[in-house]
N, CA, C and O atoms as a CHARMM CRD file, in Angstrom:
* protein
*
  332
    1    1 PHE  N     13.02600   2.12200   6.69400 PROA 1      0.00000
    2    1 PHE  CA    12.44600   0.99900   5.98200 PROA 1      0.00000
    3    1 PHE  C     13.42600   0.45500   4.94000 PROA 1      0.00000
    4    1 PHE  O     13.43600  -0.74100   4.64600 PROA 1      0.00000
    5    2 ASN  N     14.24300   1.34300   4.39200 PROA 2      0.00000
    6    2 ASN  CA    15.26000   0.87200   3.45800 PROA 2      0.00000
    7    2 ASN  C     16.24000  -0.07000   4.14700 PROA 2      0.00000
    8    2 ASN  O     16.63900  -1.08200   3.57000 PROA 2      0.00000
    9    3 LYS  N     16.62800   0.25700   5.37600 PROA 3      0.00000
   10    3 LYS  CA    17.54200  -0.61200   6.11000 PROA 3      0.00000
   11    3 LYS  C     16.90900  -1.96600   6.38500 PROA 3      0.00000
   12    3 LYS  O     17.56900  -3.00000   6.28300 PROA 3      0.00000
   13    4 SER  N     15.63800  -1.95700   6.73100 PROA 4      0.00000
   14    4 SER  CA    14.92300  -3.20400   6.96200 PROA 4      0.00000
   15    4 SER  C     14.89700  -4.05000   5.69400 PROA 4      0.00000
   16    4 SER  O     15.05100  -5.26900   5.75400 PROA 4      0.00000
   17    5 LEU  N     14.70100  -3.40500   4.55500 PROA 5      0.00000
   18    5 LEU  CA    14.65100  -4.13900   3.29200 PROA 5      0.00000
   19    5 LEU  C     16.02300  -4.65100   2.86700 PROA 5      0.00000
   20    5 LEU  O     16.11600  -5.63000   2.12600 PROA 5      0.00000
   21    6 LEU  N     17.08400  -4.00000   3.32700 PROA 6      0.00000
   22    6 LEU  CA    18.42400  -4.53900   3.07600 PROA 6      0.00000
   23    6 LEU  C     18.61400  -5.87600   3.78400 PROA 6      0.00000
   24    6 LEU  O     19.30200  -6.76500   3.28300 PROA 6      0.00000
   25    7 LEU  N     17.99500  -6.00600   4.95300 PROA 7      0.00000
   26    7 LEU  CA    18.07800  -7.25600   5.71000 PROA 7      0.00000
   27    7 LEU  C     17.14500  -8.32500   5.16900 PROA 7      0.00000
   28    7 LEU  O     17.46100  -9.51400   5.19400 PROA 7      0.00000
   29    8 ASP  N     15.99200  -7.89000   4.68100 PROA 8      0.00000
   30    8 ASP  CA    15.00000  -8.84400   4.16900 PROA 8      0.00000
   31    8 ASP  C     14.16800  -8.16000   3.08900 PROA 8      0.00000
   32    8 ASP  O     13.21200  -7.44700   3.39300 PROA 8      0.00000
   33    9 LYS  N     14.53300  -8.37900   1.83100 PROA 9      0.00000
   34    9 LYS  CA    13.81700  -7.73300   0.73000 PROA 9      0.00000
   35    9 LYS  C     12.42200  -8.31600   0.51100 PROA 9      0.00000
   36    9 LYS  O     11.65100  -7.80000  -0.29800 PROA 9      0.00000
   37   10 ASN  N     12.10000  -9.38800   1.23000 PROA 10     0.00000
   38   10 ASN  CA    10.77900 -10.00700   1.11600 PROA 10     0.00000
   39   10 ASN  C      9.87800  -9.67700   2.29200 PROA 10     0.00000
   40   10 ASN  O      9.01600 -10.47300   2.66300 PROA 10     0.00000
   41   11 ASN  N     10.07500  -8.50400   2.88000 PROA 11     0.00000
   42   11 ASN  CA     9.26400  -8.06200   4.01400 PROA 11     0.00000
   43   11 ASN  C      8.15200  -7.15500   3.48300 PROA 11     0.00000
   44   11 ASN  O      8.39200  -5.97500   3.22600 PROA 11     0.00000
   45   12 PRO  N      6.94000  -7.69000   3.31500 PROA 12     0.00000
   46   12 PRO  CA     5.87700  -6.88800   2.69100 PROA 12     0.00000
   47   12 PRO  C      5.47400  -5.66200   3.51200 PROA 12     0.00000
   48   12 PRO  O      5.11300  -4.63300   2.94200 PROA 12     0.00000
   49   13 LYS  N      5.53100  -5.75800   4.83100 PROA 13     0.00000
   50   13 LYS  CA     5.15500  -4.59500   5.65100 PROA 13     0.00000
   51   13 LYS  C      6.17500  -3.47500   5.51700 PROA 13     0.00000
   52   13 LYS  O      5.80700  -2.30000   5.52500 PROA 13     0.00000
   53   14 ALA  N      7.45400  -3.82400   5.39300 PROA 14     0.00000
   54   14 ALA  CA     8.47400  -2.79100   5.18800 PROA 14     0.00000
   55   14 ALA  C      8.24900  -2.10400   3.83400 PROA 14     0.00000
   56   14 ALA  O      8.37200  -0.88400   3.73400 PROA 14     0.00000
   57   15 TRP  N      7.92100  -2.88100   2.79300 PROA 15     0.00000
   58   15 TRP  CA     7.62000  -2.28200   1.48300 PROA 15     0.00000
   59   15 TRP  C      6.41700  -1.35600   1.57600 PROA 15     0.00000
   60   15 TRP  O      6.42900  -0.25700   1.02200 PROA 15     0.00000
   61   16 SER  N      5.38000  -1.79900   2.27700 PROA 16     0.00000
   62   16 SER  CA     4.17100  -0.98800   2.40600 PROA 16     0.00000
   63   16 SER  C      4.45400   0.30700   3.16100 PROA 16     0.00000
   64   16 SER  O      3.99500   1.37600   2.76100 PROA 16     0.00000
   65   17 ASN  N      5.21000   0.20800   4.25200 PROA 17     0.00000
   66   17 ASN  CA     5.53800   1.40300   5.03100 PROA 17     0.00000
   67   17 ASN  C      6.44300   2.35400   4.25200 PROA 17     0.00000
   68   17 ASN  O      6.29400   3.57200   4.35300 PROA 17     0.00000
   69   18 LEU  N      7.37700   1.80900   3.47900 PROA 18     0.00000
   70   18 LEU  CA     8.19700   2.65600   2.62100 PROA 18     0.00000
   71   18 LEU  C      7.31800   3.36000   1.59100 PROA 18     0.00000
   72   18 LEU  O      7.53000   4.53200   1.28300 PROA 18     0.00000
   73   19 GLY  N      6.33100   2.64100   1.06200 PROA 19     0.00000
   74   19 GLY  CA     5.37500   3.25200   0.14100 PROA 19     0.00000
   75   19 GLY  C      4.62000   4.39900   0.78700 PROA 19     0.00000
   76   19 GLY  O      4.39900   5.43100   0.15400 PROA 19     0.00000
   77   20 ASN  N      4.22400   4.22900   2.04100 PROA 20     0.00000
   78   20 ASN  CA     3.53600   5.31300   2.75700 PROA 20     0.00000
   79   20 ASN  C      4.44500   6.52700   2.92500 PROA 20     0.00000
   80   20 ASN  O      4.00000   7.66900   2.81700 PROA 20     0.00000
   81   21 SER  N      5.71700   6.26500   3.18800 PROA 21     0.00000
   82   21 SER  CA     6.66900   7.37800   3.31500 PROA 21     0.00000
   83   21 SER  C      6.77400   8.14700   2.00700 PROA 21     0.00000
   84   21 SER  O      6.74000   9.37800   1.99600 PROA 21     0.00000
   85   22 TYR  N      6.90000   7.41900   0.91200 PROA 22     0.00000
   86   22 TYR  CA     6.97700   8.07700  -0.39500 PROA 22     0.00000
   87   22 TYR  C      5.67500   8.81300  -0.72800 PROA 22     0.00000
   88   22 TYR  O      5.70400   9.88900  -1.32400 PROA 22     0.00000
   89   23 MET  N      4.53800   8.23400  -0.34500 PROA 23     0.00000
   90   23 MET  CA     3.25800   8.89500  -0.60500 PROA 23     0.00000
   91   23 MET  C      3.19500  10.22100   0.13900 PROA 23     0.00000
   92   23 MET  O      2.73200  11.22100  -0.40900 PROA 23     0.00000
   93   24 ASN  N      3.65900  10.23500   1.38600 PROA 24     0.00000
   94   24 ASN  CA     3.65300  11.47300   2.16800 PROA 24     0.00000
   95   24 ASN  C      4.58300  12.52600   1.58300 PROA 24     0.00000
   96   24 ASN  O      4.37600  13.72400   1.78100 PROA 24     0.00000
   97   25 LEU  N      5.60000  12.08200   0.86600 PROA 25     0.00000
   98   25 LEU  CA     6.51100  13.00400   0.18600 PROA 25     0.00000
   99   25 LEU  C      6.02200  13.34800  -1.22700 PROA 25     0.00000
  100   25 LEU  O      6.70400  14.04700  -1.97700 PROA 25     0.00000
  101   26 GLU  N      4.83500  12.84600  -1.57500 PROA 26     0.00000
  102   26 GLU  CA     4.21900  13.03100  -2.88600 PROA 26     0.00000
  103   26 GLU  C      5.09300  12.48800  -4.01500 PROA 26     0.00000
  104   26 GLU  O      5.14100  13.04900  -5.11000 PROA 26     0.00000
  105   27 MET  N      5.77200  11.39900  -3.72900 PROA 27     0.00000
  106   27 MET  CA     6.56900  10.67800  -4.72100 PROA 27     0.00000
  107   27 MET  C      5.78100   9.42000  -5.10300 PROA 27     0.00000
  108   27 MET  O      6.13800   8.30100  -4.73300 PROA 27     0.00000
  109   28 HSD  N      4.70100   9.64300  -5.85200 PROA 28     0.00000
  110   28 HSD  CA     3.70400   8.60100  -6.07300 PROA 28     0.00000
  111   28 HSD  C      4.20500   7.43200  -6.91600 PROA 28     0.00000
  112   28 HSD  O      3.79700   6.29500  -6.67700 PROA 28     0.00000
  113   29 ASP  N      5.06600   7.67300  -7.88500 PROA 29     0.00000
  114   29 ASP  CA     5.59000   6.55100  -8.67000 PROA 29     0.00000
  115   29 ASP  C      6.34300   5.57600  -7.77200 PROA 29     0.00000
  116   29 ASP  O      6.19100   4.36200  -7.90100 PROA 29     0.00000
  117   30 LEU  N      7.15000   6.10700  -6.86700 PROA 30     0.00000
  118   30 LEU  CA     7.88600   5.24600  -5.93900 PROA 30     0.00000
  119   30 LEU  C      6.95100   4.56800  -4.94200 PROA 30     0.00000
  120   30 LEU  O      7.16300   3.41100  -4.58100 PROA 30     0.00000
  121   31 SER  N      5.92300   5.27900  -4.49800 PROA 31     0.00000
  122   31 SER  CA     4.99700   4.66100  -3.54900 PROA 31     0.00000
  123   31 SER  C      4.27000   3.48900  -4.19900 PROA 31     0.00000
  124   31 SER  O      4.09800   2.44700  -3.56600 PROA 31     0.00000
  125   32 PHE  N      3.83900   3.64100  -5.45500 PROA 32     0.00000
  126   32 PHE  CA     3.14900   2.54500  -6.14000 PROA 32     0.00000
  127   32 PHE  C      4.07700   1.35300  -6.34200 PROA 32     0.00000
  128   32 PHE  O      3.64800   0.20600  -6.21400 PROA 32     0.00000
  129   33 MET  N      5.34600   1.61300  -6.65600 PROA 33     0.00000
  130   33 MET  CA     6.30600   0.52800  -6.81600 PROA 33     0.00000
  131   33 MET  C      6.42400  -0.25200  -5.50500 PROA 33     0.00000
  132   33 MET  O      6.46200  -1.48200  -5.50700 PROA 33     0.00000
  133   34 CYS  N      6.48100   0.47400  -4.39300 PROA 34     0.00000
  134   34 CYS  CA     6.58700  -0.18100  -3.08300 PROA 34     0.00000
  135   34 CYS  C      5.32800  -0.97900  -2.76100 PROA 34     0.00000
  136   34 CYS  O      5.42000  -2.12200  -2.31200 PROA 34     0.00000
  137   35 TYR  N      4.15300  -0.39100  -2.98400 PROA 35     0.00000
  138   35 TYR  CA     2.90800  -1.12800  -2.72700 PROA 35     0.00000
  139   35 TYR  C      2.83400  -2.37400  -3.60200 PROA 35     0.00000
  140   35 TYR  O      2.42100  -3.43600  -3.13800 PROA 35     0.00000
  141   36 ASP  N      3.22900  -2.24800  -4.86100 PROA 36     0.00000
  142   36 ASP  CA     3.20600  -3.40800  -5.75100 PROA 36     0.00000
  143   36 ASP  C      4.17200  -4.48800  -5.27700 PROA 36     0.00000
  144   36 ASP  O      3.85100  -5.67400  -5.35100 PROA 36     0.00000
  145   37 ASN  N      5.34600  -4.09800  -4.79300 PROA 37     0.00000
  146   37 ASN  CA     6.28600  -5.08200  -4.24600 PROA 37     0.00000
  147   37 ASN  C      5.67400  -5.77600  -3.03800 PROA 37     0.00000
  148   37 ASN  O      5.76500  -6.99800  -2.91300 PROA 37     0.00000
  149   38 ALA  N      5.05400  -5.01300  -2.15200 PROA 38     0.00000
  150   38 ALA  CA     4.40800  -5.60100  -0.97400 PROA 38     0.00000
  151   38 ALA  C      3.31900  -6.58100  -1.38100 PROA 38     0.00000
  152   38 ALA  O      3.20600  -7.66600  -0.81000 PROA 38     0.00000
  153   39 LEU  N      2.51900  -6.19800  -2.36800 PROA 39     0.00000
  154   39 LEU  CA     1.40300  -7.04800  -2.78900 PROA 39     0.00000
  155   39 LEU  C      1.85500  -8.24800  -3.60200 PROA 39     0.00000
  156   39 LEU  O      1.14500  -9.25200  -3.66200 PROA 39     0.00000
  157   40 THR  N      3.01300  -8.16800  -4.22400 PROA 40     0.00000
  158   40 THR  CA     3.57500  -9.33600  -4.90100 PROA 40     0.00000
  159   40 THR  C      3.97100 -10.38600  -3.86500 PROA 40     0.00000
  160   40 THR  O      3.76800 -11.58300  -4.07000 PROA 40     0.00000
  161   41 ILE  N      4.53000  -9.92700  -2.76400 PROA 41     0.00000
  162   41 ILE  CA     4.94300 -10.83500  -1.68700 PROA 41     0.00000
  163   41 ILE  C      3.72800 -11.35600  -0.92200 PROA 41     0.00000
  164   41 ILE  O      3.64000 -12.54400  -0.61300 PROA 41     0.00000
  165   42 ASN  N      2.79500 -10.45200  -0.62200 PROA 42     0.00000
  166   42 ASN  CA     1.59000 -10.82500   0.12800 PROA 42     0.00000
  167   42 ASN  C      0.38600 -10.10800  -0.48200 PROA 42     0.00000
  168   42 ASN  O      0.09100  -8.97100  -0.11600 PROA 42     0.00000
  169   43 PRO  N     -0.31200 -10.76900  -1.41400 PROA 43     0.00000
  170   43 PRO  CA    -1.44500 -10.13100  -2.09300 PROA 43     0.00000
  171   43 PRO  C     -2.59700  -9.74100  -1.16600 PROA 43     0.00000
  172   43 PRO  O     -3.47700  -8.97500  -1.55900 PROA 43     0.00000
  173   44 ASP  N     -2.59300 -10.26000   0.05200 PROA 44     0.00000
  174   44 ASP  CA    -3.66800  -9.97700   1.00700 PROA 44     0.00000
  175   44 ASP  C     -3.28900  -8.93300   2.04600 PROA 44     0.00000
  176   44 ASP  O     -4.02600  -8.73900   3.01200 PROA 44     0.00000
  177   45 LEU  N     -2.16000  -8.25500   1.87300 PROA 45     0.00000
  178   45 LEU  CA    -1.71400  -7.28300   2.87200 PROA 45     0.00000
  179   45 LEU  C     -2.63200  -6.05800   2.83700 PROA 45     0.00000
  180   45 LEU  O     -2.56600  -5.22700   1.93200 PROA 45     0.00000
  181   46 GLU  N     -3.48000  -5.98100   3.84600 PROA 46     0.00000
  182   46 GLU  CA    -4.52500  -4.95600   3.84800 PROA 46     0.00000
  183   46 GLU  C     -3.96900  -3.54200   3.85100 PROA 46     0.00000
  184   46 GLU  O     -4.55500  -2.64700   3.24200 PROA 46     0.00000
  185   47 GLU  N     -2.84400  -3.32500   4.53000 PROA 47     0.00000
  186   47 GLU  CA    -2.27600  -1.97900   4.57600 PROA 47     0.00000
  187   47 GLU  C     -1.87100  -1.49800   3.18600 PROA 47     0.00000
  188   47 GLU  O     -2.12700  -0.35100   2.82200 PROA 47     0.00000
  189   48 ALA  N     -1.23900  -2.37800   2.41200 PROA 48     0.00000
  190   48 ALA  CA    -0.80600  -2.00900   1.06400 PROA 48     0.00000
  191   48 ALA  C     -2.00200  -1.82300   0.13800 PROA 48     0.00000
  192   48 ALA  O     -2.02700  -0.89200  -0.66700 PROA 48     0.00000
  193   49 LEU  N     -2.98800  -2.70200   0.24900 PROA 49     0.00000
  194   49 LEU  CA    -4.19200  -2.56300  -0.57400 PROA 49     0.00000
  195   49 LEU  C     -4.89000  -1.23700  -0.30100 PROA 49     0.00000
  196   49 LEU  O     -5.24400  -0.50300  -1.22400 PROA 49     0.00000
  197   50 PHE  N     -5.08100  -0.94400   0.98200 PROA 50     0.00000
  198   50 PHE  CA    -5.79800   0.27400   1.34200 PROA 50     0.00000
  199   50 PHE  C     -5.01200   1.52100   0.95600 PROA 50     0.00000
  200   50 PHE  O     -5.58200   2.47100   0.42000 PROA 50     0.00000
  201   51 SER  N     -3.71600   1.52600   1.22300 PROA 51     0.00000
  202   51 SER  CA    -2.90100   2.70700   0.91700 PROA 51     0.00000
  203   51 SER  C     -2.81500   2.96600  -0.58000 PROA 51     0.00000
  204   51 SER  O     -2.91600   4.11100  -1.02000 PROA 51     0.00000
  205   52 LYS  N     -2.62900   1.91300  -1.36200 PROA 52     0.00000
  206   52 LYS  CA    -2.58400   2.08800  -2.81600 PROA 52     0.00000
  207   52 LYS  C     -3.93500   2.58800  -3.32400 PROA 52     0.00000
  208   52 LYS  O     -4.00000   3.49300  -4.15500 PROA 52     0.00000
  209   53 GLY  N     -5.00500   1.99200  -2.81700 PROA 53     0.00000
  210   53 GLY  CA    -6.33900   2.43500  -3.22700 PROA 53     0.00000
  211   53 GLY  C     -6.61500   3.87200  -2.83700 PROA 53     0.00000
  212   53 GLY  O     -7.17800   4.63600  -3.62000 PROA 53     0.00000
  213   54 SER  N     -6.22400   4.23900  -1.63700 PROA 54     0.00000
  214   54 SER  CA    -6.43000   5.60100  -1.17100 PROA 54     0.00000
  215   54 SER  C     -5.66900   6.60300  -2.03400 PROA 54     0.00000
  216   54 SER  O     -6.19100   7.66600  -2.36900 PROA 54     0.00000
  217   55 SER  N     -4.45600   6.26400  -2.38400 PROA 55     0.00000
  218   55 SER  CA    -3.64900   7.15400  -3.21500 PROA 55     0.00000
  219   55 SER  C     -4.24700   7.29200  -4.61300 PROA 55     0.00000
  220   55 SER  O     -4.30600   8.39300  -5.16100 PROA 55     0.00000
  221   56 LEU  N     -4.68500   6.18200  -5.18300 PROA 56     0.00000
  222   56 LEU  CA    -5.34300   6.25300  -6.49600 PROA 56     0.00000
  223   56 LEU  C     -6.58300   7.13400  -6.43300 PROA 56     0.00000
  224   56 LEU  O     -6.82800   7.94800  -7.32400 PROA 56     0.00000
  225   57 PHE  N     -7.35100   6.96300  -5.38100 PROA 57     0.00000
  226   57 PHE  CA    -8.60200   7.70400  -5.18800 PROA 57     0.00000
  227   57 PHE  C     -8.34200   9.19500  -4.98900 PROA 57     0.00000
  228   57 PHE  O     -8.94200  10.03200  -5.66400 PROA 57     0.00000
  229   58 ARG  N     -7.44800   9.52100  -4.06100 PROA 58     0.00000
  230   58 ARG  CA    -7.23300  10.91700  -3.66000 PROA 58     0.00000
  231   58 ARG  C     -6.36500  11.71600  -4.61600 PROA 58     0.00000
  232   58 ARG  O     -6.65700  12.87900  -4.89700 PROA 58     0.00000
  233   59 HSD  N     -5.30300  11.10400  -5.11600 PROA 59     0.00000
  234   59 HSD  CA    -4.32000  11.87100  -5.86600 PROA 59     0.00000
  235   59 HSD  C     -4.45000  11.76100  -7.37700 PROA 59     0.00000
  236   59 HSD  O     -3.95600  12.61900  -8.10800 PROA 59     0.00000
  237   60 PHE  N     -5.10900  10.71400  -7.84700 PROA 60     0.00000
  238   60 PHE  CA    -5.16300  10.49700  -9.28600 PROA 60     0.00000
  239   60 PHE  C     -6.57500  10.44300  -9.84800 PROA 60     0.00000
  240   60 PHE  O     -6.76400  10.25500 -11.05000 PROA 60     0.00000
  241   61 GLY  N     -7.56300  10.60800  -8.98200 PROA 61     0.00000
  242   61 GLY  CA    -8.94500  10.61900  -9.44200 PROA 61     0.00000
  243   61 GLY  C     -9.42000   9.29400 -10.00600 PROA 61     0.00000
  244   61 GLY  O    -10.43600   9.24500 -10.70000 PROA 61     0.00000
  245   62 LYS  N     -8.70400   8.22400  -9.72000 PROA 62     0.00000
  246   62 LYS  CA    -9.10500   6.88800 -10.17400 PROA 62     0.00000
  247   62 LYS  C    -10.02500   6.29500  -9.11100 PROA 62     0.00000
  248   62 LYS  O     -9.65900   5.38700  -8.36400 PROA 62     0.00000
  249   63 ILE  N    -11.22400   6.84500  -9.07800 PROA 63     0.00000
  250   63 ILE  CA   -12.15800   6.55700  -7.99500 PROA 63     0.00000
  251   63 ILE  C    -12.55300   5.08400  -7.96400 PROA 63     0.00000
  252   63 ILE  O    -12.50200   4.45600  -6.90700 PROA 63     0.00000
  253   64 ASP  N    -12.94400   4.52800  -9.09900 PROA 64     0.00000
  254   64 ASP  CA   -13.39900   3.13500  -9.11300 PROA 64     0.00000
  255   64 ASP  C    -12.29100   2.16800  -8.72300 PROA 64     0.00000
  256   64 ASP  O    -12.50000   1.27700  -7.89900 PROA 64     0.00000
  257   65 GLU  N    -11.11200   2.34100  -9.31300 PROA 65     0.00000
  258   65 GLU  CA    -9.99200   1.45200  -9.00900 PROA 65     0.00000
  259   65 GLU  C     -9.55300   1.59900  -7.55600 PROA 65     0.00000
  260   65 GLU  O     -9.30000   0.60600  -6.87400 PROA 65     0.00000
  261   66 GLY  N     -9.46300   2.83600  -7.08700 PROA 66     0.00000
  262   66 GLY  CA    -9.05700   3.07500  -5.71000 PROA 66     0.00000
  263   66 GLY  C    -10.06000   2.52500  -4.71400 PROA 66     0.00000
  264   66 GLY  O     -9.67700   1.88900  -3.73300 PROA 66     0.00000
  265   67 LEU  N    -11.33500   2.76300  -4.95800 PROA 67     0.00000
  266   67 LEU  CA   -12.37300   2.27300  -4.06300 PROA 67     0.00000
  267   67 LEU  C    -12.39700   0.75200  -4.02200 PROA 67     0.00000
  268   67 LEU  O    -12.60800   0.15800  -2.96400 PROA 67     0.00000
  269   68 ARG  N    -12.18000   0.11800  -5.17700 PROA 68     0.00000
  270   68 ARG  CA   -12.15900  -1.34100  -5.21900 PROA 68     0.00000
  271   68 ARG  C    -11.06300  -1.89200  -4.30800 PROA 68     0.00000
  272   68 ARG  O    -11.29400  -2.83700  -3.55500 PROA 68     0.00000
  273   69 LEU  N     -9.87300  -1.29900  -4.38000 PROA 69     0.00000
  274   69 LEU  CA    -8.77900  -1.76100  -3.52400 PROA 69     0.00000
  275   69 LEU  C     -9.05200  -1.49300  -2.05000 PROA 69     0.00000
  276   69 LEU  O     -8.76800  -2.33700  -1.20100 PROA 69     0.00000
  277   70 MET  N     -9.60100  -0.32500  -1.74500 PROA 70     0.00000
  278   70 MET  CA    -9.90100  -0.01300  -0.34300 PROA 70     0.00000
  279   70 MET  C    -10.95500  -0.96100   0.21300 PROA 70     0.00000
  280   70 MET  O    -10.83900  -1.42100   1.34900 PROA 70     0.00000
  281   71 LEU  N    -11.97800  -1.25400  -0.57700 PROA 71     0.00000
  282   71 LEU  CA   -13.01200  -2.18300  -0.12100 PROA 71     0.00000
  283   71 LEU  C    -12.46300  -3.59900   0.02100 PROA 71     0.00000
  284   71 LEU  O    -12.84200  -4.32200   0.94300 PROA 71     0.00000
  285   72 GLU  N    -11.57900  -3.99500  -0.87900 PROA 72     0.00000
  286   72 GLU  CA   -10.94500  -5.30900  -0.76000 PROA 72     0.00000
  287   72 GLU  C    -10.15700  -5.39600   0.54800 PROA 72     0.00000
  288   72 GLU  O    -10.17700  -6.42800   1.21800 PROA 72     0.00000
  289   73 ALA  N     -9.47100  -4.32300   0.90700 PROA 73     0.00000
  290   73 ALA  CA    -8.70200  -4.30700   2.15200 PROA 73     0.00000
  291   73 ALA  C     -9.59900  -4.52200   3.35600 PROA 73     0.00000
  292   73 ALA  O     -9.19900  -5.18200   4.31500 PROA 73     0.00000
  293   74 THR  N    -10.81000  -3.97300   3.32300 PROA 74     0.00000
  294   74 THR  CA   -11.70900  -4.10900   4.47600 PROA 74     0.00000
  295   74 THR  C    -12.15400  -5.54600   4.68900 PROA 74     0.00000
  296   74 THR  O    -12.54400  -5.90900   5.79800 PROA 74     0.00000
  297   75 THR  N    -12.10500  -6.37000   3.65200 PROA 75     0.00000
  298   75 THR  CA   -12.50900  -7.77200   3.80800 PROA 75     0.00000
  299   75 THR  C    -11.39200  -8.63000   4.38100 PROA 75     0.00000
  300   75 THR  O    -11.61700  -9.79400   4.71200 PROA 75     0.00000
  301   76 LYS  N    -10.19700  -8.07800   4.50300 PROA 76     0.00000
  302   76 LYS  CA    -9.03700  -8.85300   4.91900 PROA 76     0.00000
  303   76 LYS  C     -8.52800  -8.48200   6.30900 PROA 76     0.00000
  304   76 LYS  O     -7.45400  -8.92800   6.71300 PROA 76     0.00000
  305   77 THR  N     -9.28700  -7.67300   7.04200 PROA 77     0.00000
  306   77 THR  CA    -8.78700  -7.19700   8.33800 PROA 77     0.00000
  307   77 THR  C     -9.90500  -6.96500   9.31600 PROA 77     0.00000
  308   77 THR  O    -11.07000  -6.82400   8.94400 PROA 77     0.00000
  309   78 ASN  N     -9.52600  -6.92800  10.58300 PROA 78     0.00000
  310   78 ASN  CA   -10.42600  -6.51800  11.65100 PROA 78     0.00000
  311   78 ASN  C    -10.02800  -5.17200  12.21400 PROA 78     0.00000
  312   78 ASN  O    -10.63200  -4.69700  13.17600 PROA 78     0.00000
  313   79 ARG  N     -9.00900  -4.54500  11.62200 PROA 79     0.00000
  314   79 ARG  CA    -8.52400  -3.25500  12.11800 PROA 79     0.00000
  315   79 ARG  C     -9.57000  -2.17800  11.87900 PROA 79     0.00000
  316   79 ARG  O    -10.05500  -2.01000  10.76000 PROA 79     0.00000
  317   80 TYR  N     -9.90900  -1.46100  12.91700 PROA 80     0.00000
  318   80 TYR  CA   -10.96900  -0.46200  12.82800 PROA 80     0.00000
  319   80 TYR  C    -10.62600   0.68000  11.88400 PROA 80     0.00000
  320   80 TYR  O    -11.52800   1.24900  11.27000 PROA 80     0.00000
  321   81 GLU  N     -9.34100   1.03700  11.74800 PROA 81     0.00000
  322   81 GLU  CA    -8.98900   2.16900  10.88800 PROA 81     0.00000
  323   81 GLU  C     -9.09100   1.81700   9.41800 PROA 81     0.00000
  324   81 GLU  O     -9.09300   2.71300   8.57300 PROA 81     0.00000
  325   82 ILE  N     -9.17700   0.53100   9.08900 PROA 82     0.00000
  326   82 ILE  CA    -9.34400   0.11200   7.69700 PROA 82     0.00000
  327   82 ILE  C    -10.77200  -0.33500   7.44400 PROA 82     0.00000
  328   82 ILE  O    -11.32900  -0.04300   6.38600 PROA 82     0.00000
  329   83 SER  N    -11.36900  -1.03000   8.38400 PROA 83     0.00000
  330   83 SER  CA   -12.70800  -1.58200   8.13500 PROA 83     0.00000
  331   83 SER  C    -13.82600  -0.63000   8.41700 PROA 83     0.00000
  332   83 SER  O    -14.99400  -0.98100   8.24500 PROA 83     0.00000
């Protein structure tokens, strides 16, 4: 994903996927930075909204904030794994 971002730093899906990679490595500060970059480029990117919300919910106990983002993601997609 870093290579993809070298070619196009305005690729919100690459930022979101890089954030997921960092989340899986439990590098949450970096994952949030990536999700925020993705959402700055595309505020409606459901993958970034859901992943950031899930991380807030699961890893930081920010249940209300995380749930709000996850629910917002469900309004922006038809993907069964999010909705």
